[in-house]
C-alpha positions in Angstrom: -9.5 -4.3 17.9 -8.7 -0.7 17.3 -5.6 0.6 15.7 -4.3 4.1 15.5 -3.3 5.3 12.1 0.2 6.1 13.3 0.7 2.6 14.5 -0.5 1.2 11.1 1.6 3.4 9.1 4.8 2.0 10.7 3.7 -1.7 10.7 4.9 -3.9 7.7 2.5 -6.7 6.5 3.7 -9.6 4.4 1.9 -11.3 1.3 -0.5 -14.0 2.7 -1.3 -12.2 6.0 -4.9 -11.2 6.7 -5.9 -7.5 6.5 -7.0 -6.4 10.0 -8.1 -2.8 9.0 -9.6 -1.8 5.7 -7.7 1.0 3.8 -5.2 1.9 1.2 -2.0 -0.2 1.3 1.1 0.2 -0.8 3.7 -2.5 -1.6 7.6 -2.2 -2.1 7.2 -2.0 -5.9 4.9 1.1 -5.8 1.5 -0.6 -6.2 -1.5 0.7 -4.2 -4.5 -1.3 -3.4 -7.7 -0.8 -1.4 -8.1 -3.8 0.8 -11.0 -4.8 3.0 -10.8 -6.4 6.5 -10.5 -10.1 6.1 -8.8 -9.8 2.7 -5.4 -11.4 2.3 -2.4 -9.2 1.3 -1.6 -10.5 -2.3 1.6 -11.3 -4.0 3.0 -9.1 -6.6 2.2 -10.5 -10.1 5.9 -10.6 -11.3 8.0 -10.3 -8.1 6.1 -12.7 -5.8 5.9 -12.2 -2.0 6.1 -8.6 -1.0 5.8 -6.3 2.0 2.8 -3.9 2.5 2.3 -0.8 4.4 -0.9 1.1 5.4 -1.4 4.3 3.5 -4.7 5.6 5.0 -8.4 5.0 5.0 -10.3 4.1 1.9 -11.2 7.7 1.3 -7.6 8.6 1.0 -6.3 9.7 -2.4 -3.5 7.7 -4.1 -0.2 9.2 -3.3 1.5 11.4 -6.0 4.1 9.7 -8.2 7.7 10.3 -7.5 9.4 11.8 -10.5 13.1 11.8 -11.2 14.5 15.0 -12.8 14.7 13.2 -16.2 10.9 12.6 -16.4 9.7 16.0 -15.5 9.9 17.6 -19.0 8.1 14.8 -20.8 4.6 15.9 -20.3 3.3 12.7 -18.6 
């Protein structure tokens, strides 16, 4: 089954579903995981069931963190 990247990036997966396409996936809590076809979307360790979205193929870099204005001058 072939999926287009644009279709995958709009689709939301839930914890417990099977991964159809390998790639980088992000959850609602800001975690990013490389998942392989046939894996199961995991639960968040503290928050339980969560939703996952496709970020791109496995060669994709992790997205840059989102900084609020108060964190920019701290040097980390």
